[in-house]
N, C-alpha and C positions, 0 to 999 in steps of 0.2 A: 517833246520826246521824253524828257525826264519824268513828267507826270505819268506817262503811260507805263513805264517800267524802269524805275530808278536803279534797281539792281543791275539790269542789263546795261543801262547807260554808264554806270560807274565801272563796269567790267571792261568797257571798250577802251579805257585810257589808263596810262601808267601815271604814277605819282610824280610830282604833285599835280593835282587837278585844281584848276581855278574855275569857280562858278560865280558869275555875276548875277545879281538880282535873285539870289537864292530864296528870298522870301516868297517868290512866286510859285515855289514847289514845296508845299508842306510835306508831301510824301518823301521828299528827299532826305529829311532828317532821320527817319527811322532806318533808311538804307545806309546812311552814313554811319550810324551807330554800329550796325552789324559789320560794316567794312573796317571801321576803326578797331573794333574789338578783335577782329581776325589778326591784326598786326599791331597790337597794343603798344609795343615798344618803339614803334616807328613814328617819330614826330614829323609834323609838317606835311601830312598826306594831302590835305585840302586847304584851300584858301577860299572862303566864302565872302562875298561882298554883296551889298544891297542896302536898301532903305530899311531902317529898323522901325519897329512899332512895339508897343507894349505886348501885343499878342505874339509877335515874332520872337521877341526876347524870351517870353515865357515858354514858347515851343522849343526853342534852342536849349534853354535851361533844363527843361523836362527831358527832352530826347537825348541830349548830348552832355548831361551832367558829368563832370569829371573828365570830359574829353575835349573841351573847347576853351579857348581864350577869346575874350571879346575886347576889341579895341574900338573906341569911338573916335572917329576922325571928324574934324571940322571941315567946313567947305574950303575949297581951294581959293586962295586969295589972288587977286590980279597981280600982285607983286611976285607971286610964285610961278607965274606963267613962263614957260620956256620961250625964248625968242628964236 
């Protein structure tokens, strides 16, 4: 659904929007740039998660330069599991 019309997809939800596996939709990043620029002073509009790769990080850096913070998280440890 996101790949077909990312602008329409984003318009269907209110902030904050959480998108997992964002790397699967390259078209999403240009749509995010437009949406973020429309409300530039509003932080925390989107939380994107997914697997990173050098190609994905380049796409994010190019498309969302100055609009994104990247946090690298390690894998969940067995000792961190909730019981």
